[in-house]
C-alpha positions in Angstrom: -40.4 5.9 -4.1 -37.8 4.8 -6.8 -35.8 1.6 -6.1 -32.0 1.8 -6.9 -30.9 -2.1 -7.3 -26.8 -2.0 -6.4 -24.1 -4.7 -6.4 -25.7 -6.7 -9.3 -24.1 -8.6 -12.2 -26.5 -8.6 -15.4 -25.6 -10.8 -18.1 -28.4 -10.3 -20.4 -31.1 -8.3 -20.8 -34.2 -9.5 -22.5 -37.1 -7.9 -24.1 -40.9 -9.5 -22.9 -44.2 -9.5 -24.7 -45.9 -8.8 -21.2 -44.0 -7.6 -17.8 -44.4 -8.5 -14.5 -45.3 -4.7 -13.7 -46.1 -2.7 -16.7 -46.0 0.6 -14.5 -42.7 0.7 -13.8 -39.5 2.1 -15.3 -36.2 0.7 -15.6 -33.5 2.7 -16.9 -30.3 1.3 -17.9 -26.6 3.4 -18.9 -24.2 1.9 -20.8 -20.9 2.6 -19.1 -18.6 5.1 -20.9 -15.3 3.5 -21.9 -12.7 5.9 -20.3 -9.7 6.4 -22.5 -6.4 7.1 -20.6 -6.5 10.5 -19.6 -3.2 12.9 -18.3 -5.3 14.6 -16.0 -7.1 12.6 -12.8 -9.8 14.2 -11.4 -10.8 14.2 -7.5 -13.8 13.9 -6.0 -14.5 17.6 -5.5 -13.2 18.3 -9.3 -16.1 16.2 -10.5 -18.3 17.4 -7.9 -17.9 21.2 -9.3 -19.0 20.1 -12.7 -22.1 18.3 -11.5 -25.0 19.4 -9.4 -24.9 17.1 -6.1 -28.1 16.0 -4.4 -29.0 15.2 -0.8 -28.7 11.5 -1.6 -25.4 9.5 -0.9 -25.9 7.7 -3.8 -24.9 10.3 -5.9 -21.9 11.2 -3.9 -20.9 7.6 -4.4 -21.2 7.5 -8.2 -19.3 10.9 -8.0 -16.7 9.4 -6.5 -16.5 5.8 -8.4 -16.3 8.1 -11.7 -12.8 9.8 -9.5 -11.6 6.8 -8.8 -12.1 5.6 -12.8 -10.2 8.5 -13.8 -7.1 8.3 -11.1 -6.2 4.9 -12.2 -6.9 5.1 -16.1 -4.2 8.0 -15.7 -0.6 7.9 -16.8 0.9 9.3 -13.0 2.7 7.3 -11.7 1.8 4.7 -9.2 2.4 6.3 -5.9 0.5 9.5 -7.0 -2.3 7.3 -8.1 -2.8 6.3 -4.5 -1.8 9.6 -2.6 -4.7 10.6 -5.6 -7.3 8.6 -4.4 -7.3 8.9 -0.7 -7.5 12.5 -1.3 -10.8 11.5 -3.0 -12.0 9.1 -0.6 -11.1 11.8 2.4 -13.2 14.0 0.3 -16.3 11.8 -0.5 -16.1 11.1 3.3 -16.8 14.6 4.2 -19.5 14.9 2.0 -20.9 11.8 3.7 -20.7 13.0 6.8 -22.1 16.1 5.6 -25.2 13.9 4.5 -25.6 12.0 8.1 -23.5 8.9 7.3 -21.3 7.4 10.0 -17.8 6.9 8.4 -16.3 5.7 11.8 -18.2 2.0 10.8 -15.4 1.9 8.0 -12.2 3.3 9.6 -10.6 -0.3 9.5 -10.8 -0.5 5.3 -10.2 3.5 5.1 -7.2 2.6 7.0 -6.2 -0.4 5.0 -6.6 2.2 1.9 -4.2 4.8 3.1 -1.9 2.2 4.5 -1.2 0.2 0.9 1.3 1.9 -1.4 -0.5 0.2 -4.5 -3.0 1.9 -6.0 -5.1 -0.6 -7.1 -5.5 -2.3 -3.7 -6.1 1.6 -2.1 -9.0 2.1 -5.1 -10.5 -1.3 -3.8 -10.6 -0.7 -0.1 -11.8 2.7 -0.9 -15.0 1.9 -3.1 -16.1 -0.6 -0.7 -16.0 1.8 1.9 -17.9 4.0 -0.4 -20.4 1.1 -1.3 -20.8 0.4 2.1 -21.9 3.6 3.6 -24.0 4.7 0.7 -26.0 1.0 1.0 -26.3 1.8 5.3 -27.0 5.5 4.2 -30.3 4.1 1.9 -31.2 1.6 4.8 -31.8 4.2 7.2 -33.5 6.6 4.9 -35.8 4.1 3.7 -36.4 3.0 7.6 -37.5 6.2 8.3 -39.8 6.9 5.3 -41.2 3.7 6.4 -42.4 5.1 10.1 -46.2 5.5 9.9 -47.4 9.2 10.8 -50.3 8.9 13.1 -51.3 12.4 12.3 -52.2 11.6 8.7 -54.0 8.4 9.7 -58.0 9.1 10.3 -59.0 9.0 14.0 -60.9 6.1 13.7 -58.6 3.8 12.8 -55.4 5.2 14.7 -56.3 2.5 17.5 -56.0 -0.2 15.4 -52.8 0.8 13.6 -51.6 1.5 17.2 -51.8 -2.0 18.0 -50.3 -3.6 15.3 -47.2 -1.2 15.9 -47.4 -2.8 19.5 -47.8 -6.2 18.4 -44.9 -5.3 15.7 -42.9 -4.3 18.7 -44.0 -7.3 21.1 -42.7 -9.5 18.0 -39.6 -7.6 18.0 -38.5 -8.3 21.6 -39.6 -12.2 21.5 -36.9 -12.1 18.4 -34.2 -10.7 20.2 -34.9 -12.7 23.3 -35.0 -15.7 21.0 -32.1 -14.6 19.7 -30.5 -14.1 23.0 -31.5 -17.6 24.0 -29.9 -19.2 20.7 -26.7 -17.6 21.5 -26.7 -18.9 24.8 -27.7 -22.1 24.1 -25.1 -22.3 21.3 -22.7 -21.1 23.6 -23.6 -24.2 25.6 -23.2 -26.7 22.9 -19.9 -25.1 22.5 -19.2 -26.0 25.4 -20.8 -29.5 25.8 -18.1 -30.2 22.4 -15.5 -28.9 23.9 -15.7 -31.3 26.9 -16.9 -34.2 24.8 -13.5 -33.5 22.9 -11.4 -33.2 26.3 -12.9 -36.5 27.5 -12.3 -38.2 24.6 -8.4 -37.2 24.4 -8.6 -38.2 28.0 -9.7 -41.4 27.2 -7.0 -41.5 24.3 -4.7 -41.1 26.8 -5.8 -43.7 29.3 -6.5 -46.3 27.0 -2.7 -45.5 25.8 -1.7 -46.1 29.5 -3.4 -49.3 30.1 -1.6 -50.2 26.6 1.4 -49.7 28.4 0.7 -51.5 31.0 -0.5 -54.4 29.2 2.1 -57.1 28.7 1.5 -58.8 25.4 0.8 -55.4 23.8 3.9 -54.1 25.3 5.4 -57.0 24.1 4.2 -56.6 20.7 5.2 -52.9 20.3 8.9 -54.2 21.5 8.8 -56.2 18.6 7.7 -53.5 15.7 10.8 -51.7 17.2 13.3 -54.0 16.3 14.8 -54.3 13.2 13.0 -56.6 10.6 15.7 -59.5 10.3 16.2 -59.6 14.2 12.3 -59.7 14.4 12.5 -62.9 12.6 14.8 -64.4 14.2 12.9 -63.7 17.5 9.7 -64.6 16.4 11.3 -68.2 14.9 13.1 -68.5 18.1 10.2 -68.2 20.1 8.0 -70.3 18.1 10.7 -73.3 18.7 10.5 -72.8 22.2 6.3 -73.0 22.6 6.6 -76.0 20.4 9.2 -77.8 22.7 7.4 -76.3 25.6 4.0 -77.6 23.6 5.7 -80.7 23.8 7.1 -81.2 27.3 3.5 -80.2 28.9 2.3 -82.8 26.7 4.2 -85.6 27.8 3.6 -84.8 31.0 -0.4 -85.1 30.6 0.4 -88.7 28.8 2.4 -89.9 31.7 -0.8 -89.4 33.9 -3.2 -91.5 32.1 -3.6 -94.4 32.7 -2.1 -97.8 31.0 -5.3 -99.0 29.5 -5.4 -96.2 27.3 -2.1 -96.3 25.6 -3.5 -97.1 22.5 -4.6 -93.6 22.0 -2.0 -92.0 24.8 -0.6 -89.3 22.4 -3.4 -88.4 20.9 -5.7 -87.9 24.1 -2.6 -86.1 25.7 -2.4 -83.6 23.1 -6.0 -82.9 23.0 -6.1 -82.2 26.8 -3.3 -80.1 26.5 -5.3 -77.9 24.4 -8.3 -78.4 26.6 -6.0 -76.6 29.2 -4.3 -73.8 27.2 -7.9 -72.9 26.1 -7.2 -73.7 22.7 -9.4 -76.2 21.5 -11.4 -75.7 17.8 -14.5 -77.1 16.3 -12.3 -79.9 15.2 -11.3 -81.4 18.5 -15.0 -82.6 18.7 -14.5 -85.0 16.4 -10.9 -85.9 17.1 -12.2 -86.8 21.3 -15.0 -89.2 19.3 -12.7 -91.1 17.4 -10.2 -91.4 20.2 -13.2 -92.9 22.6 -14.3 -95.1 19.8 -10.5 -96.3 19.3 -10.2 -97.0 22.7 -13.7 -98.9 23.8 -12.5 -101.2 21.1 -9.3 -102.2 22.9 -9.4 -105.3 25.1 -7.8 -103.3 27.8 -11.0 -101.4 28.0 -13.2 -104.2 28.1 -11.1 -105.8 30.7 -11.2 -102.7 32.9 -14.7 -102.6 32.2 -15.0 -105.9 33.5 -13.3 -105.3 36.6 -15.4 -102.6 37.7 -18.6 -104.3 37.2 -19.2 -102.6 34.2 -20.8 -104.0 30.7 -19.2 -104.9 27.9 -18.8 -108.3 25.9 -17.8 -110.9 28.0 -14.1 -111.9 27.3 -14.7 -116.0 27.9 -16.3 -118.1 25.1 -19.0 -120.4 25.8 -22.5 -120.1 27.3 -23.3 -117.7 29.6 -24.4 -120.4 32.5 -21.1 -121.8 32.0 -19.0 -118.7 31.9 -21.2 -117.5 35.3 -20.2 -120.9 36.8 -16.4 -120.9 35.9 -16.3 -117.9 38.0 -18.1 -118.9 40.8 -16.1 -121.5 41.1 -13.0 -119.8 41.1 -14.4 -117.4 43.9 -15.1 -120.2 46.0 -11.3 -121.2 45.3 -10.0 -118.1 46.0 -12.2 -117.9 49.3 -14.4 -114.6 48.4 -17.4 -116.9 48.5 -18.8 -119.8 50.7 -21.1 -121.9 48.3 -21.0 -121.9 44.4 -24.8 -120.8 44.4 -23.6 -117.6 46.5 -20.7 -117.2 44.3 -23.1 -117.3 41.2 -25.2 -114.5 42.6 -22.1 -112.1 42.7 -21.0 -112.7 39.3 -24.8 -111.9 38.0 -24.8 -109.1 39.7 -21.4 -108.2 38.7 -22.2 -108.5 35.1 -25.5 -107.5 34.2 -24.6 -108.3 30.5 -23.6 -111.8 31.3 -27.0 -112.2 33.3 -28.8 -110.7 29.8 -27.1 -113.0 27.7 -28.2 -115.9 30.3 -31.9 -115.0 29.7 -31.9 -114.4 26.4 -30.0 -118.2 26.0 -33.2 -119.6 28.0 -35.8 -118.1 26.6 -34.0 -119.0 22.8 -33.3 -122.8 24.3 -36.2 -125.2 22.9 -38.6 -126.8 25.4 -37.9 -130.4 26.0 
């Protein structure tokens, strides 16, 4: 059966030494350049000059010739448009006679009749003709492909029938899968819509939470201020913050014991940052420096001694002599009854002094 190729755009045709299908015949027609004619021809007028076969494609070709002659004529635009519609109606009548369903193209037909532009009318009309011809050809080929069981040998008929049944089952499965895919697609679209709505709700709630956050609300109010006013306001806020920090730092400094007065201001500033949670990595180094500085002061050594702590003895001389002087002083103050009792209390209160005494005894040369 002859195959018609339509709606093709061919840019070049080459000859080859060995064709893929040497038994096929391809016929190409070069379009005749139609000169402007004072007399346009409708579908029926051209049809009377040609023999119309039972194929809608022939009617389609005649209709295209009619439209070409109408557009290339010297008639007025409105008259050209009316002639295109007349030719279209004639083609539709012939198409219905050949079994085409012209109603499927009602939209394009209505557009062709509604426009006043002949070129637009011709575009809609030719589209109608092309679609009807293609649908008619597909329907005819479908009928041609139907099997004639009577023409098949009786021994092979069960096999052919089984194949046909399997094809029907596959078609049904494909239809069912297509419907399932449609349902799934609808579910995906529904879920996508719900996700979009959820995101919008989250955005709305986030905005409401932002409105409740004092810091963010304050930030938005600042951003809404004029730039010069905002800068003055921010400068005042910084100044007030510095004054408040100084006042709180001084309050912390007053709470510190007097024995660390040498580093009181530095330690108070560090404690203020600790309270506010604004400490930095450098504060660890600063804290180490403060402790080292405090430990080197005389007041700190006295504090350690008063609490029975270690540290280098404040008095000079041998450890035993220092301990004895302290023991005598304790007896004089009534804190011990005898010097040996007081001496035991001194060694217990100052282990470092006892260690020094032990070292001195060990290093003393034998008599």
